[in-house]
ZAMARGU-4260 file (C-alpha; in steps of 0.2 Angstrom, whole numbers, plus 5000, padded with zeros to 4 digits):
<rodrens>
0) 5511/5463/5235 | 5522/5477/5234 | 5540/5481/5240 | 5541/5486/5258 | 5546/5503/5255
5) 5529/5507/5246 | 5521/5500/5257 | 5526/5510/5271 | 5526/5525/5258 | 5510/5527/5246
10) 5499/5511/5253 | 5500/5520/5270 | 5495/5536/5262 | 5481/5530/5253 | 5473/5515/5259
15) 5471/5509/5241 | 5481/5493/5240 | 5465/5482/5240 | 5461/5481/5220 | 5459/5464/5218
20) 5447/5455/5206 | 5440/5475/5200 | 5440/5479/5184 | 5449/5494/5170 | 5436/5498/5159
25) 5440/5517/5161 | 5454/5527/5169 | 5438/5532/5181 | 5437/5516/5188 | 5453/5522/5197
30) 5452/5536/5210 | 5467/5550/5208 | 5475/5541/5224 | 5472/5524/5216 | 5482/5530/5199
35) 5496/5537/5208 | 5498/5521/5219 | 5497/5512/5201 | 5511/5521/5196 | 5521/5520/5211
40) 5520/5501/5209 | 5525/5504/5189 | 5539/5512/5193 | 5546/5502/5207 | 5544/5487/5194
45) 5554/5496/5182 | 5566/5500/5193 | 5567/5483/5200 | 5559/5470/5190 | 5566/5455/5199
50) 5557/5459/5213 | 5542/5455/5205 | 5545/5438/5195 | 5534/5427/5204 | 5521/5440/5209
55) 5507/5432/5198 | 5514/5414/5196 | 5499/5402/5194 | 5488/5417/5185 | 5483/5416/5169
60) 5477/5430/5157 | 5466/5430/5137 | 5470/5442/5126 | 5455/5444/5113 | 5458/5456/5102
65) 5445/5463/5087 | 5459/5476/5081 | 5478/5473/5076 | 5493/5477/5088 | 5511/5478/5093
70) 5510/5489/5108 | 5499/5480/5118 | 5500/5464/5112 | 5517/5462/5117 | 5517/5474/5133
75) 5503/5462/5140 | 5511/5444/5135 | 5530/5450/5141 | 5522/5458/5156 | 5513/5442/5161
80) 5527/5432/5158 | 5540/5443/5168 | 5527/5442/5183 | 5528/5425/5180 | 5512/5420/5172
85) 5504/5413/5159 | 5492/5421/5144 | 5484/5416/5128 | 5482/5426/5112 | 5464/5425/5103
90) 5464/5433/5087 | 5447/5442/5085 | 5451/5452/5070 | 5443/5438/5057 | 5426/5438/5070
95) 5418/5451/5081 | 5417/5445/5100 | 5399/5438/5102 | 5396/5434/5085 | 5399/5417/5088
100) 5390/5415/5106 | 5383/5428/5118 | 5395/5437/5128 | 5387/5431/5143 | 5391/5414/5140
105) 5410/5420/5135 | 5411/5426/5152 | 5406/5413/5162 | 5416/5399/5154 | 5432/5413/5153
110) 5430/5414/5173 | 5430/5394/5176 | 5447/5394/5166 | 5457/5410/5167 | 5459/5424/5180
115) 5455/5438/5170 | 5452/5445/5152 | 5461/5460/5142 | 5450/5466/5129 | 5458/5476/5113
120) 5439/5479/5103 | 5430/5491/5092 | 5413/5492/5104 | 5416/5500/5121 | 5401/5490/5125
125) 5409/5474/5121 | 5419/5479/5136 | 5408/5484/5149 | 5396/5467/5142 | 5412/5458/5148
130) 5414/5465/5162 | 5398/5465/5168 | 5394/5444/5168 | 5413/5439/5172 | 5419/5438/5188
135) 5436/5441/5183 | 5445/5456/5181 | 5442/5464/5163 | 5455/5475/5157 | 5450/5486/5142
140) 5466/5487/5132 | 5458/5499/5124 | 5439/5503/5114 | 5432/5517/5102 | 5429/5525/5120
145) 5444/5525/5130 | 5462/5519/5130 | 5466/5517/5150 | 5481/5506/5147 | 5492/5520/5139
150) 5485/5535/5147 | 5492/5526/5164 | 5509/5524/5153 | 5506/5543/5149 | 5507/5549/5164
155) 5520/5537/5171 | 5530/5545/5156 | 5526/5566/5162 | 5530/5560/5181 | 5548/5551/5173
160) 5549/5570/5164 | 5542/5582/5177 | 5540/5574/5194 | 5524/5567/5204 | 5517/5584/5207
165) 5511/5589/5189 | 5499/5604/5197 | 5511/5617/5186 | 5512/5608/5172 | 5501/5612/5154
170) 5499/5598/5143 | 5491/5599/5123 | 5483/5589/5114 | 5481/5593/5097 | 5472/5583/5082
175) 5457/5572/5086 | 5446/5572/5100 | 5444/5551/5101 | 5449/5539/5114 | 5469/5543/5116
180) 5459/5560/5121 | 5447/5554/5130 | 5456/5546/5141 | 5474/5557/5140 | 5461/5571/5148
185) 5455/5559/5162 | 5471/5555/5168 | 5479/5574/5167 | 5463/5579/5176 | 5466/5566/5188
190) 5484/5572/5191 | 5479/5590/5194 | 5486/5594/5178 | 5481/5607/5168 | 5476/5600/5149
195) 5470/5608/5134 | 5463/5597/5119 | 5462/5607/5102 | 5452/5599/5087 | 5443/5605/5072
200) 5426/5609/5075 | 5416/5595/5074 | 5429/5582/5081 | 5428/5589/5099 | 5430/5575/5113
205) 5413/5570/5118 | 5405/5580/5128 | 5400/5567/5143 | 5420/5564/5142 | 5423/5581/5146
210) 5411/5584/5160 | 5419/5570/5167 | 5438/5578/5166 | 5431/5593/5173 | 5423/5583/5187
215) 5441/5577/5190 | 5451/5592/5189 | 5437/5602/5201 | 5442/5588/5215 | 5462/5589/5212
220) 5463/5608/5206 | 5466/5603/5189 | 5461/5613/5171 | 5453/5604/5157 | 5451/5615/5144
225) 5443/5613/5124 | 5449/5624/5109 | 5449/5625/5090 | 5467/5634/5088 | 5480/5622/5089
230) 5494/5636/5092 | 5484/5643/5106 | 5482/5627/5114 | 5503/5622/5113 | 5507/5640/5118
235) 5517/5636/5135 | 5516/5618/5134 | 5528/5608/5144 | 5522/5592/5134 | 5512/5592/5115
240) 5503/5576/5113 | 5495/5569/5097 | 5488/5552/5089 | 5483/5548/5071 | 5469/5557/5063
245) 5460/5541/5055 | 5459/5528/5068 | 5456/5509/5061 | 5439/5508/5056 | 5438/5527/5048
250) 5450/5521/5034 | 5437/5528/5023 | 5437/5546/5030 | 5457/5546/5030 | 5459/5558/5013
255) 5446/5569/5021 | 5452/5570/5040 | 5470/5576/5031 | 5463/5590/5022 | 5452/5594/5040
260) 5466/5591/5051 | 5483/5596/5041 | 5482/5614/5053 | 5481/5604/5070 | 5500/5593/5061
265) 5514/5594/5077 | 5528/5601/5068 | 5543/5614/5070 | 5534/5626/5069 | 5519/5624/5081
270) 5532/5617/5093 | 5542/5629/5094 | 5527/5639/5105 | 5531/5627/5120 | 5536/5630/5134
275) 5557/5627/5139 | 5560/5609/5140 | 5544/5604/5133 | 5541/5585/5128 | 5532/5576/5112
280) 5522/5562/5113 | 5511/5551/5102 | 5503/5535/5107 | 5512/5526/5091 | 5508/5519/5078
285) 5514/5537/5070 | 5511/5544/5053 | 5527/5555/5048 | 5521/5570/5037 | 5502/5569/5043
290) 5501/5572/5063 | 5517/5573/5066 | 5534/5578/5056 | 5550/5569/5055 | 5558/5584/5063
295) 5549/5584/5079 | 5545/5566/5083 | 5565/5560/5080 | 5569/5575/5088 | 5577/5576/5106
300) 5560/5582/5114 | 5552/5565/5109 | 5548/5554/5121 | 5535/5542/5111 | 5546/5526/5116
305) 5549/5530/5131 | 5529/5528/5132 | 5527/5514/5124 | 5543/5505/5136 | 5532/5512/5150
310) 5514/5502/5143 | 5524/5487/5150 | 5526/5494/5167 | 5511/5502/5169 | 5501/5485/5162
315) 5512/5474/5175 | 5507/5484/5188 | 5487/5484/5184 | 5490/5466/5180 | 5498/5464/5198
320) 5486/5473/5208 | 5467/5468/5199 | 5475/5448/5198 | 5480/5450/5216 | 5498/5445/5212
325) 5511/5445/5228 | 5529/5452/5225 | 5539/5439/5233 | 5548/5448/5245
</rodrens>
């Protein structure tokens, strides 16, 4: 599956090499050890992509996207091509999945044609519904509840900047308690890190997600906190993360959200409260002048394009594992 070096180290220690046929709907679908193993493979792919150029030969994925995309679509399509497989894109922006025919019927057709399904959708129930009926792997490429592929890329980026052991770092998230915040909380907790999520009152992450993150942190020695004070969250942080204030589907709320969220803008003054060597993170697209100012996102501290690149490598690792690929080494 992976290179012999990885097989001799991480796989031997964790025994998490058997992923084939599973789904990635939530970060919680992978144990902390399995997340680490996935990132080890992603790092190996990034370093030696040629070792995996035929890993998914003969495999196919279909991508159903109800929302527009740049990073998610290109990284899945390019990643599948780099692994020797084939991808098919289906634009669902004009019609929600399940509207024309039941998800159960779609799933039972797809499992006879392709090796896996990637969904970028509005309703999390669409992803779980497809996974519940399909006998092939289903990957959540974004729902309103979680964005696990982004979170894996974020964790790889944190590893690259702070090392494999993230138990000593503090990650601050300032903004809306949305799907990105949810998956970030879960993945940092799984890595044993400290995360503080700062949101306006009424925009906190879901209590159920916060409870899952705290349960993970209890296993790994991590720490999960929530606050309505962005300065308290950012003070001493090694990484500061933000996202758009109005996600797709919330455009009508944009003006009101801007008024509410402006105190949570990541600007030079707020970022100055961080620890030395801190990095700025954003899943993109970014709205300069809203959730972040240009002097922060375009500064040397910004790692947003590293995050974007790492979407490619982590998604390749996920596809290799779930679709049962081989490295060819």
